[in-house]
C-alpha positions, 0 to 999 in steps of 0.5 A: 505591401500593407495588408493590415490596413484592410481590417481596422481594429476595434477598440476595447470600448468599441461598438458591438458591430466592431467586436462582431466584425473582429470575431468574424475576421479572426474565425476566418483567419483560423479556418484558412490557417487550418485548411490552407490558403490554397484551399480556403483563401481568406476573403479579408486578405485576398484583395489586398494581396492581389493589389500588392502583387499588381503594383509590384508587377512588370509592364503594368500587367497584374498577376495573382498572388503566390501561395507564399505571399498569401501565407505571409499575409495570413500570418501577418494579419493573425499576428496583428489580430492576436495583439488586438484581441489581447489588448481588447480583453476586459479584466475579469472579477478577481478570484478570492485569495487563497488561504495561507498555508498552516504552520507546521511546528515540527523541526526541519530536516537536516541539510543532508537528509533534505538532499537525500529526500530529493534524490529518493523522490527523483529515483536517481542514484548518487554517482558512484565510481564503485557502482559497477555494472548496470544493476549494481546500483541501489533501488531508491524507490524501495528505500523511500518507505524506510526513509519516510518511516525513520524521518517520521519517527524523528519528528521531522517535517517535509521541506515545502519545495519537496511537497509536490514531489512527495504528493506525486509519489504518494499518488503513484504508490498507495503503500507510501501514503500513510508515511508520506502524508504524515511527513507532508503534514498540514501543509501537504493537506493544504496543498492537496486541496488546491490540486484535484490530482492530490485529493486522495490525501483528503480522504481516509487515513490521509485526512487524519490531520484534518480529523477533529480531536476525539475530545471535540464532541461537536466536531466528531458528531458533525463529521460522523453525520456529514462526512464521506465514508472514508472520513468516517472510517478514519474518524472511527479509528481515531476515536477508537484508539483514544477511547474504545468505549466512545468509538463503540458508542459512536458506531452504535448511534447510527448502526441500524441506518448504515449500508451493509458494506459500510457496517462490515467496514465499521465492524472490522475497525473494532479489532483495534482495542477489542475487549469484553466491553464490545461483547454486547454489541457484537452479540447483537451483530450476530443477528445482522441481515448481512451474512458477511457482517454476521461472520465478522462479528463471530470472528471478533467474538471468538477472539474474546475467550470469556464471551458467551459466544466462545462458550457456546462454540467450545461446547459444540466443538467438545462434542465433535473432538475428544480423546479416544481412550479405547485405542491402544494409545491415546488418539484424538477422535473426531465426529463432525457435525451431521447438520448445521442447525439454526442455532449454529447459523445464528452464531455465524456458522456458514452452512454452505461450503465452498466448492470442493469442500465437504459439508461436515468438514466445513462445519467442523472447521468453523466450530473448532477455529471459533472455540477458545484454545483454552478449552482443549487442555482440560478436554485432553486430560491436562495435556499441553498444546505440544502434547495435544498436537502430537497426538494421532488423529483418527480417520484422516481428520488430522489435516482439518483439525490442525488447520482449524487450530492454526486459524484459532491460534492466529485469531486469538494471538496464542503464542503457546499454541502457535509454537506447538503447531509450528514445531521445530524448524528443522523438521521438514514442513511436510512432516511437521506437527501442525501445518505444511502450509508456508502461508499458515506458518507465516501467520503463526510466526507473527504471533510470536515475539520478534526475537523468537520469530527471528531465531525460528526462521534462522534455524529454518533457513539453516536447515532448508535453505532459502527456497521456501523461506520467502514468506517466513522472512517477510514476517520478521521484524526489520532490521533482521536480528541475529542470527537471522541475518547471518543465516540468510547471508550463509544461505546466499553464499551456499546458493552462489557456490552451487552455481545457480542463477541469482534471479532464482533468489531475487525475492530473498535478495530484495528482502535482504536489501531492505531488511538486513542490518546495515552493518552486515555490509562488512560480511558481504564485501568478500562476496562481491568479487567475481568467483571462479566458474566451475565446469558444472556451474551455469554460464555467467552465473558468477558475474550475476552473483557478483553484481547482485552482491555489489548491489546488496552492499551498496544498498546497505551502505546507503541505508546506513548513510540515510540513518546517519543523516536523519539521526545525526550519528556517524555512518 
C-alpha cells in the first residue's frame, strides 16, 4: 500500500498555502498518535488505508482497515513528514562567536595528580585489595578540600577537561568554592559565564579573578558604583587587603546612601586590617540609624584599646567592678549598672536584654566585654591576668564577669588573658578558673599560637578523654602537631579497649582522618587487627573498631600519596 501519495510535500520555497497544509497534516498526525488511531483516526490517512485494504481483499469485497494497518500508516506518514519538515527548515541567523577562553599562565598538574583529581571529583575510591569490609575505604569527598588547598599552594591550574566537574562540585558544596574557583582560574570563570548553573562563580568571592586591580581607580570606581552587592563586597575586601585606607575611603564615599543590611556587611569587612585609622569612621557609625550597625561599630572599636570608645567603656566598667579591700581576703566586688542611660546607648549598649536575662547583668556584660583588658591589672593592684581570674567574686557574679572577660579576650585577641581564663587543661572544666563552656574554650584557644594550642588540647585529651574534646580539636592547626596526634591515638585505643562502639567517636574519627599527620599511619597499623572480645564489651564492637581503624590508616596513606603527587616527593 502507498499512503505517502495522499499528502504531497511542499518545498521549502513553496506557497504559504502549502506550508499551512503541511502544518495541519503534522498536527493531525501528532494528535492521532497521542490519542490512538482507534479513538482519533487521522483523516489524511483513512481513505488511502481503506483503499489498500479493499484492493487486498478476497472475492472483490472490501473490508475496513485493521488497527495495525492504521497504526503502521500513521508511523509511515509521520516518518515522511519528519524528513520533509527538517528539509524545509530555513537556516537562522548565525550566533555571534563565543570569545575564546583566556590564557592561564599557571603550571599544569602532574599526570598522577591529574588522575587523582578526576578520582576525587568522581567520588570513587581506587580499587584496593586491602580495602576490607564496607566502610573501610577513605571518604574521597572529605579529602577534596585538602587536595584543592595543597594544589593551590603549589600554584597549579585545573586541567581544562576537569573544569565542568570542578564547577559542579563547587556548586554542590559552598565550602569548596573558594579553593575550587581559585584552581579553576580565569578559564573556570569564562566557562561559568556560559552555563547558568555555574553563575555563582561570577558573584562574591568567586568573582575575585574578575575584580579590577586595587590600583585601577577607574575600574574600582565603576564596579563600586554599578556592581552587584556581592561583587562590591568582594571588591571592598580586595581593596582593603591591598590598602586599608583606600578601602575605607571607598566605603565612606557611598556610606550614607547604602541600605542598612548592606552597611552592616560592609562594616564587617573592616575587621581585616582594622587599625586606629578606622576610629573616626567607626565613631560616626555609632550614631547609625540601624541598631545592628551600631553594635558592630562598637564591637570593632572595642578591639582598638587606644580608642576613645575603649576609654569610655573602661571608665564605665571600672565603676562596676573593683577590689573589695574590706573583705577578709581580696575579693572582686561587682555593682552592675542600675540604668542604661542615653550615653551608654549612644555607645552601642543594647538596653533590652534577651529572654531569660536580667537587665543589670546584661548591661554589665556589655560594658566589661567592650572595655580594654589592659585596664584591669591597674584596677586590681598590679595583679596579672592569672591572679585576677583566680580572685573570688562576691554575690555570685563570677559567671557573668568571667564570661564577659572571655568575650573580651577573643575580641581583642589577647593571648595572656586567654591563658588565664583557660587555666590548666587537667583541671575539670566545671571547676576551671574561667569558663566551663567548651565553645568559649575553643574560641579562647584560637587566640593562642598553633603549637601552644596543640599542647593544651593534647593535655586536655590525656586528662579527660575524647568525649568533650571535639570542639577543641576543631580549632587546632592541620596537620595536628605532636603531642596532639599521639594523644588522640592513645585516647582512641583506650576507647576501643573499653569496649564501646566506635560511632560514639565518629566525629573525632572523622577529624582524625583529615587532621592527623599522614606518618601517623605507622602507629595505627596494630590497631587495625580484629581484637579479642571480652565478656563485658559490646557485641561486635571489635569488628567495627577494626574497620574504623582500617579506614583511618587507608585515609592517612591516601593523603600521603596525594601530597607526594602534588609536591614531587616520595610518599
